[in-house]
DRENGU-504960 format. One record per residue (C-alpha): residue number from 1; residue in one letter; x, y, z. Coordinates in nm, 3 decimals, padded with zeros to 5 digits, always signed. Layout:
! residues N
{num->NUM; residuo->a; X->X; Y->Y; Z->Z}
...
This chain:
! residues 246
{num->1; residuo->m; X->+00.484; Y->+02.817; Z->+12.428}
{num->2; residuo->n; X->+00.266; Y->+02.645; Z->+12.687}
{num->3; residuo->r; X->+00.003; Y->+02.443; Z->+12.505}
{num->4; residuo->n; X->-00.082; Y->+02.113; Z->+12.343}
{num->5; residuo->d; X->-00.162; Y->+02.139; Z->+11.976}
{num->6; residuo->s; X->-00.076; Y->+01.964; Z->+11.653}
{num->7; residuo->v; X->-00.073; Y->+01.981; Z->+11.276}
{num->8; residuo->y; X->-00.042; Y->+01.709; Z->+11.017}
{num->9; residuo->v; X->+00.184; Y->+01.717; Z->+10.713}
{num->10; residuo->a; X->+00.028; Y->+01.635; Z->+10.376}
{num->11; residuo->w; X->+00.253; Y->+01.543; Z->+10.083}
{num->12; residuo->q; X->+00.148; Y->+01.530; Z->+09.718}
{num->13; residuo->a; X->+00.295; Y->+01.245; Z->+09.515}
{num->14; residuo->p; X->+00.457; Y->+01.381; Z->+09.196}
{num->15; residuo->d; X->+00.339; Y->+01.090; Z->+08.979}
{num->16; residuo->t; X->-00.026; Y->+01.046; Z->+09.084}
{num->17; residuo->h; X->-00.084; Y->+01.390; Z->+09.245}
{num->18; residuo->d; X->-00.257; Y->+01.208; Z->+09.532}
{num->19; residuo->w; X->-00.221; Y->+01.357; Z->+09.879}
{num->20; residuo->h; X->-00.080; Y->+01.144; Z->+10.164}
{num->21; residuo->v; X->-00.068; Y->+01.226; Z->+10.536}
{num->22; residuo->v; X->+00.301; Y->+01.167; Z->+10.613}
{num->23; residuo->g; X->+00.369; Y->+01.324; Z->+10.953}
{num->24; residuo->n; X->+00.244; Y->+01.490; Z->+11.267}
{num->25; residuo->l; X->+00.394; Y->+01.787; Z->+11.450}
{num->26; residuo->q; X->+00.287; Y->+01.849; Z->+11.809}
{num->27; residuo->a; X->+00.352; Y->+02.133; Z->+12.049}
{num->28; residuo->r; X->+00.376; Y->+01.982; Z->+12.395}
{num->29; residuo->n; X->+00.427; Y->+02.259; Z->+12.645}
{num->30; residuo->a; X->+00.792; Y->+02.365; Z->+12.596}
{num->31; residuo->e; X->+00.880; Y->+02.113; Z->+12.326}
{num->32; residuo->y; X->+00.799; Y->+02.024; Z->+11.968}
{num->33; residuo->v; X->+00.750; Y->+01.657; Z->+11.878}
{num->34; residuo->f; X->+00.745; Y->+01.507; Z->+11.529}
{num->35; residuo->n; X->+00.647; Y->+01.157; Z->+11.417}
{num->36; residuo->y; X->+00.603; Y->+01.008; Z->+11.074}
{num->37; residuo->t; X->+00.257; Y->+00.865; Z->+11.014}
{num->38; residuo->k; X->+00.165; Y->+00.547; Z->+10.828}
{num->39; residuo->g; X->+00.062; Y->+00.750; Z->+10.525}
{num->40; residuo->a; X->+00.434; Y->+00.805; Z->+10.462}
{num->41; residuo->l; X->+00.468; Y->+00.432; Z->+10.390}
{num->42; residuo->t; X->+00.204; Y->+00.426; Z->+10.115}
{num->43; residuo->s; X->+00.416; Y->+00.571; Z->+09.832}
{num->44; residuo->s; X->+00.762; Y->+00.464; Z->+09.721}
{num->45; residuo->k; X->+00.816; Y->+00.819; Z->+09.591}
{num->46; residuo->f; X->+00.813; Y->+00.975; Z->+09.938}
{num->47; residuo->t; X->+01.155; Y->+01.087; Z->+10.065}
{num->48; residuo->k; X->+01.226; Y->+01.129; Z->+10.436}
{num->49; residuo->f; X->+01.280; Y->+01.483; Z->+10.561}
{num->50; residuo->s; X->+01.629; Y->+01.617; Z->+10.622}
{num->51; residuo->g; X->+01.756; Y->+01.521; Z->+10.967}
{num->52; residuo->m; X->+01.462; Y->+01.284; Z->+11.017}
{num->53; residuo->n; X->+01.589; Y->+00.962; Z->+10.859}
{num->54; residuo->d; X->+01.406; Y->+00.701; Z->+11.066}
{num->55; residuo->f; X->+01.036; Y->+00.640; Z->+11.012}
{num->56; residuo->s; X->+00.997; Y->+00.487; Z->+11.358}
{num->57; residuo->e; X->+01.181; Y->+00.759; Z->+11.554}
{num->58; residuo->t; X->+01.013; Y->+01.024; Z->+11.769}
{num->59; residuo->y; X->+01.190; Y->+01.356; Z->+11.717}
{num->60; residuo->v; X->+01.187; Y->+01.608; Z->+12.003}
{num->61; residuo->s; X->+01.323; Y->+01.965; Z->+12.005}
{num->62; residuo->e; X->+01.293; Y->+02.277; Z->+12.218}
{num->63; residuo->e; X->+01.304; Y->+02.477; Z->+11.893}
{num->64; residuo->l; X->+01.071; Y->+02.442; Z->+11.599}
{num->65; residuo->f; X->+01.226; Y->+02.204; Z->+11.345}
{num->66; residuo->p; X->+01.377; Y->+02.381; Z->+11.039}
{num->67; residuo->l; X->+01.132; Y->+02.203; Z->+10.808}
{num->68; residuo->f; X->+00.852; Y->+02.399; Z->+10.975}
{num->69; residuo->k; X->+01.031; Y->+02.714; Z->+11.089}
{num->70; residuo->n; X->+01.125; Y->+02.797; Z->+10.730}
{num->71; residuo->r; X->+00.754; Y->+02.803; Z->+10.641}
{num->72; residuo->l; X->+00.669; Y->+03.086; Z->+10.881}
{num->73; residuo->l; X->+00.665; Y->+03.451; Z->+10.783}
{num->74; residuo->s; X->+00.894; Y->+03.652; Z->+11.010}
{num->75; residuo->p; X->+00.705; Y->+03.885; Z->+11.249}
{num->76; residuo->k; X->+00.963; Y->+04.148; Z->+11.149}
{num->77; residuo->r; X->+00.834; Y->+04.158; Z->+10.792}
{num->78; residuo->p; X->+00.617; Y->+04.465; Z->+10.721}
{num->79; residuo->e; X->+00.343; Y->+04.248; Z->+10.569}
{num->80; residuo->y; X->+00.317; Y->+04.026; Z->+10.880}
{num->81; residuo->p; X->+00.020; Y->+04.210; Z->+11.045}
{num->82; residuo->k; X->-00.182; Y->+04.189; Z->+10.724}
{num->83; residuo->f; X->-00.092; Y->+03.820; Z->+10.684}
{num->84; residuo->i; X->-00.210; Y->+03.738; Z->+11.037}
{num->85; residuo->h; X->-00.529; Y->+03.933; Z->+10.972}
{num->86; residuo->w; X->-00.597; Y->+03.724; Z->+10.660}
{num->87; residuo->l; X->-00.557; Y->+03.412; Z->+10.873}
{num->88; residuo->g; X->-00.809; Y->+03.538; Z->+11.127}
{num->89; residuo->l; X->-00.563; Y->+03.500; Z->+11.414}
{num->90; residuo->d; X->-00.454; Y->+03.721; Z->+11.702}
{num->91; residuo->g; X->-00.125; Y->+03.879; Z->+11.601}
{num->92; residuo->a; X->+00.000; Y->+03.910; Z->+11.957}
{num->93; residuo->g; X->-00.091; Y->+03.561; Z->+12.072}
{num->94; residuo->a; X->-00.067; Y->+03.343; Z->+11.762}
{num->95; residuo->e; X->+00.162; Y->+03.044; Z->+11.817}
{num->96; residuo->p; X->+00.379; Y->+02.911; Z->+11.531}
{num->97; residuo->i; X->+00.182; Y->+02.587; Z->+11.513}
{num->98; residuo->e; X->-00.145; Y->+02.783; Z->+11.487}
{num->99; residuo->i; X->-00.004; Y->+02.986; Z->+11.200}
{num->100; residuo->l; X->+00.112; Y->+02.670; Z->+11.021}
{num->101; residuo->a; X->-00.228; Y->+02.507; Z->+11.070}
{num->102; residuo->r; X->-00.420; Y->+02.803; Z->+10.933}
{num->103; residuo->s; X->-00.178; Y->+02.912; Z->+10.656}
{num->104; residuo->g; X->-00.080; Y->+02.567; Z->+10.532}
{num->105; residuo->g; X->+00.290; Y->+02.653; Z->+10.538}
{num->106; residuo->m; X->+00.305; Y->+02.617; Z->+10.161}
{num->107; residuo->r; X->+00.621; Y->+02.676; Z->+09.958}
{num->108; residuo->s; X->+00.666; Y->+02.671; Z->+09.583}
{num->109; residuo->t; X->+00.973; Y->+02.449; Z->+09.615}
{num->110; residuo->d; X->+00.803; Y->+02.133; Z->+09.743}
{num->111; residuo->q; X->+00.475; Y->+01.939; Z->+09.761}
{num->112; residuo->l; X->+00.403; Y->+01.980; Z->+10.132}
{num->113; residuo->q; X->+00.116; Y->+02.141; Z->+10.316}
{num->114; residuo->m; X->+00.034; Y->+02.159; Z->+10.686}
{num->115; residuo->f; X->-00.318; Y->+02.122; Z->+10.815}
{num->116; residuo->k; X->-00.509; Y->+02.083; Z->+11.136}
{num->117; residuo->r; X->-00.731; Y->+01.778; Z->+11.147}
{num->118; residuo->i; X->-01.097; Y->+01.822; Z->+11.236}
{num->119; residuo->e; X->-01.106; Y->+01.767; Z->+11.611}
{num->120; residuo->i; X->-01.428; Y->+01.617; Z->+11.741}
{num->121; residuo->g; X->-01.512; Y->+01.642; Z->+12.109}
{num->122; residuo->s; X->-01.632; Y->+01.352; Z->+12.324}
{num->123; residuo->d; X->-01.987; Y->+01.485; Z->+12.276}
{num->124; residuo->g; X->-01.951; Y->+01.454; Z->+11.898}
{num->125; residuo->y; X->-01.948; Y->+01.832; Z->+11.838}
{num->126; residuo->f; X->-01.683; Y->+02.004; Z->+11.628}
{num->127; residuo->e; X->-01.590; Y->+02.347; Z->+11.493}
{num->128; residuo->h; X->-01.321; Y->+02.387; Z->+11.231}
{num->129; residuo->f; X->-01.180; Y->+02.669; Z->+11.016}
{num->130; residuo->f; X->-01.031; Y->+02.633; Z->+10.669}
{num->131; residuo->f; X->-00.966; Y->+02.831; Z->+10.352}
{num->132; residuo->a; X->-01.163; Y->+02.743; Z->+10.040}
{num->133; residuo->h; X->-00.942; Y->+02.587; Z->+09.776}
{num->134; residuo->g; X->-00.950; Y->+02.630; Z->+09.400}
{num->135; residuo->l; X->-01.045; Y->+02.998; Z->+09.378}
{num->136; residuo->r; X->-00.766; Y->+03.073; Z->+09.132}
{num->137; residuo->y; X->-00.924; Y->+02.825; Z->+08.892}
{num->138; residuo->m; X->-01.276; Y->+02.960; Z->+08.934}
{num->139; residuo->s; X->-01.447; Y->+03.194; Z->+08.690}
{num->140; residuo->h; X->-01.440; Y->+03.572; Z->+08.722}
{num->141; residuo->s; X->-01.806; Y->+03.551; Z->+08.821}
{num->142; residuo->a; X->-01.730; Y->+03.309; Z->+09.106}
{num->143; residuo->n; X->-01.453; Y->+03.534; Z->+09.237}
{num->144; residuo->e; X->-01.684; Y->+03.834; Z->+09.225}
{num->145; residuo->r; X->-01.940; Y->+03.631; Z->+09.417}
{num->146; residuo->v; X->-01.683; Y->+03.560; Z->+09.689}
{num->147; residuo->s; X->-01.617; Y->+03.933; Z->+09.719}
{num->148; residuo->s; X->-01.989; Y->+03.992; Z->+09.772}
{num->149; residuo->l; X->-02.012; Y->+03.748; Z->+10.064}
{num->150; residuo->n; X->-02.020; Y->+03.864; Z->+10.426}
{num->151; residuo->p; X->-01.910; Y->+03.702; Z->+10.753}
{num->152; residuo->g; X->-02.189; Y->+03.480; Z->+10.880}
{num->153; residuo->d; X->-02.336; Y->+03.407; Z->+10.537}
{num->154; residuo->s; X->-02.442; Y->+03.045; Z->+10.496}
{num->155; residuo->l; X->-02.268; Y->+02.824; Z->+10.242}
{num->156; residuo->r; X->-02.343; Y->+02.470; Z->+10.130}
{num->157; residuo->l; X->-02.125; Y->+02.160; Z->+10.111}
{num->158; residuo->c; X->-02.203; Y->+01.944; Z->+09.809}
{num->159; residuo->l; X->-02.056; Y->+01.616; Z->+09.688}
{num->160; residuo->d; X->-01.887; Y->+01.658; Z->+09.351}
{num->161; residuo->v; X->-02.019; Y->+01.330; Z->+09.213}
{num->162; residuo->q; X->-01.905; Y->+01.404; Z->+08.857}
{num->163; residuo->n; X->-01.542; Y->+01.466; Z->+08.951}
{num->164; residuo->g; X->-01.337; Y->+01.209; Z->+08.762}
{num->165; residuo->y; X->-01.011; Y->+01.302; Z->+08.934}
{num->166; residuo->d; X->-01.110; Y->+01.298; Z->+09.300}
{num->167; residuo->k; X->-01.391; Y->+01.075; Z->+09.425}
{num->168; residuo->a; X->-01.388; Y->+01.248; Z->+09.764}
{num->169; residuo->a; X->-01.418; Y->+01.603; Z->+09.625}
{num->170; residuo->v; X->-01.658; Y->+01.833; Z->+09.809}
{num->171; residuo->l; X->-01.779; Y->+02.159; Z->+09.655}
{num->172; residuo->i; X->-01.851; Y->+02.484; Z->+09.839}
{num->173; residuo->r; X->-02.161; Y->+02.657; Z->+09.704}
{num->174; residuo->a; X->-02.325; Y->+02.991; Z->+09.767}
{num->175; residuo->d; X->-02.703; Y->+03.014; Z->+09.731}
{num->176; residuo->n; X->-02.958; Y->+03.260; Z->+09.592}
{num->177; residuo->p; X->-02.850; Y->+03.218; Z->+09.320}
{num->178; residuo->a; X->-02.655; Y->+02.893; Z->+09.343}
{num->179; residuo->e; X->-02.288; Y->+02.927; Z->+09.244}
{num->180; residuo->i; X->-01.977; Y->+02.720; Z->+09.318}
{num->181; residuo->v; X->-01.718; Y->+02.931; Z->+09.501}
{num->182; residuo->g; X->-01.452; Y->+02.675; Z->+09.594}
{num->183; residuo->y; X->-01.364; Y->+02.330; Z->+09.723}
{num->184; residuo->c; X->-01.291; Y->+02.173; Z->+10.060}
{num->185; residuo->p; X->-00.920; Y->+02.099; Z->+10.103}
{num->186; residuo->r; X->-00.844; Y->+01.749; Z->+09.978}
{num->187; residuo->y; X->-00.675; Y->+01.629; Z->+10.296}
{num->188; residuo->f; X->-00.998; Y->+01.630; Z->+10.495}
{num->189; residuo->a; X->-01.259; Y->+01.630; Z->+10.217}
{num->190; residuo->s; X->-01.303; Y->+01.254; Z->+10.266}
{num->191; residuo->d; X->-01.405; Y->+01.315; Z->+10.629}
{num->192; residuo->i; X->-01.655; Y->+01.581; Z->+10.520}
{num->193; residuo->k; X->-01.792; Y->+01.348; Z->+10.252}
{num->194; residuo->r; X->-01.846; Y->+01.072; Z->+10.507}
{num->195; residuo->m; X->-02.023; Y->+01.318; Z->+10.737}
{num->196; residuo->l; X->-02.254; Y->+01.428; Z->+10.457}
{num->197; residuo->l; X->-02.335; Y->+01.070; Z->+10.365}
{num->198; residuo->d; X->-02.390; Y->+00.979; Z->+10.731}
{num->199; residuo->n; X->-02.622; Y->+01.274; Z->+10.807}
{num->200; residuo->d; X->-02.616; Y->+01.578; Z->+10.579}
{num->201; residuo->t; X->-02.827; Y->+01.784; Z->+10.821}
{num->202; residuo->s; X->-02.574; Y->+01.756; Z->+11.104}
{num->203; residuo->i; X->-02.309; Y->+01.976; Z->+10.942}
{num->204; residuo->s; X->-02.320; Y->+02.341; Z->+10.834}
{num->205; residuo->l; X->-02.080; Y->+02.585; Z->+10.670}
{num->206; residuo->s; X->-02.056; Y->+02.964; Z->+10.689}
{num->207; residuo->v; X->-01.829; Y->+03.252; Z->+10.593}
{num->208; residuo->e; X->-01.585; Y->+03.347; Z->+10.866}
{num->209; residuo->r; X->-01.382; Y->+03.613; Z->+10.682}
{num->210; residuo->i; X->-01.345; Y->+03.761; Z->+10.334}
{num->211; residuo->s; X->-01.008; Y->+03.918; Z->+10.244}
{num->212; residuo->d; X->-01.024; Y->+04.072; Z->+09.897}
{num->213; residuo->d; X->-00.665; Y->+04.197; Z->+09.922}
{num->214; residuo->a; X->-00.530; Y->+03.848; Z->+09.993}
{num->215; residuo->p; X->-00.394; Y->+03.587; Z->+09.749}
{num->216; residuo->h; X->-00.658; Y->+03.342; Z->+09.624}
{num->217; residuo->n; X->-00.569; Y->+03.076; Z->+09.879}
{num->218; residuo->y; X->-00.643; Y->+03.313; Z->+10.170}
{num->219; residuo->r; X->-00.950; Y->+03.495; Z->+10.037}
{num->220; residuo->l; X->-01.239; Y->+03.288; Z->+10.172}
{num->221; residuo->l; X->-01.206; Y->+03.163; Z->+10.530}
{num->222; residuo->c; X->-01.485; Y->+02.922; Z->+10.619}
{num->223; residuo->k; X->-01.618; Y->+02.781; Z->+10.945}
{num->224; residuo->v; X->-01.772; Y->+02.435; Z->+10.952}
{num->225; residuo->v; X->-01.962; Y->+02.314; Z->+11.257}
{num->226; residuo->g; X->-02.147; Y->+01.993; Z->+11.320}
{num->227; residuo->e; X->-02.212; Y->+01.691; Z->+11.532}
{num->228; residuo->v; X->-02.134; Y->+01.327; Z->+11.457}
{num->229; residuo->s; X->-02.222; Y->+00.995; Z->+11.614}
{num->230; residuo->r; X->-01.993; Y->+00.797; Z->+11.843}
{num->231; residuo->a; X->-01.959; Y->+00.532; Z->+11.574}
{num->232; residuo->f; X->-01.843; Y->+00.792; Z->+11.322}
{num->233; residuo->l; X->-01.591; Y->+00.932; Z->+11.570}
{num->234; residuo->d; X->-01.450; Y->+00.583; Z->+11.630}
{num->235; residuo->q; X->-01.404; Y->+00.539; Z->+11.254}
{num->236; residuo->m; X->-01.210; Y->+00.865; Z->+11.229}
{num->237; residuo->i; X->-00.980; Y->+00.769; Z->+11.516}
{num->238; residuo->l; X->-00.890; Y->+00.444; Z->+11.341}
{num->239; residuo->q; X->-00.791; Y->+00.597; Z->+11.005}
{num->240; residuo->e; X->-00.462; Y->+00.429; Z->+10.918}
{num->241; residuo->e; X->-00.273; Y->+00.713; Z->+10.749}
{num->242; residuo->f; X->-00.301; Y->+00.933; Z->+11.060}
{num->243; residuo->q; X->-00.152; Y->+00.669; Z->+11.290}
{num->244; residuo->p; X->+00.213; Y->+00.714; Z->+11.395}
{num->245; residuo->v; X->+00.462; Y->+00.467; Z->+11.253}
{num->246; residuo->v; X->+00.611; Y->+00.409; Z->+11.598}
């Protein structure tokens, strides 16, 4: 490991089902660094992770912390090459933190998910990859439509203004004919919504990869690119829940 990269940890509250950004894992050259973020302080239901009992502590390790290591598929497993292919990563060079960022590191035993935040350059440009959410709840027709898509096909991002459960929900829509094929992940849908409201022509979405043999959550890999203003970038930097507690 010789890189600087990071993922955030999203936690879903069991009572409200709201998602909170509760931590940040960084790969700093030969070490891993974990900090709780201020989003961890917003729900009384959140429980600190094992071995990480102080919100204000910075945790450093030469090895990946067990909380994250246990969410990685072993390279020795026969299905590993196919899994990495679904993620759209290089099997030989993929770092653990890259795999966590792309796969989400989900487990059925808890309410955690890892994600990479949209990183915007100093020039305001960004490129970000994510899997469409919600396909398992979509109609048979919508899933067939996903199978018919090809890499490079354009998709549309649409505000789900009639969603009574999530005011920040953003739909993913295929065109000609128009059909909903998924949702943006909740943990950065609010950023996408703000971008669309700020300038809906400055952001575009396309198909990066279709994997029909994958589980629903890895079937449709999307690429979003765009450009935002300096003022918008400053607003993103100041978002409270992403700030470290320390």
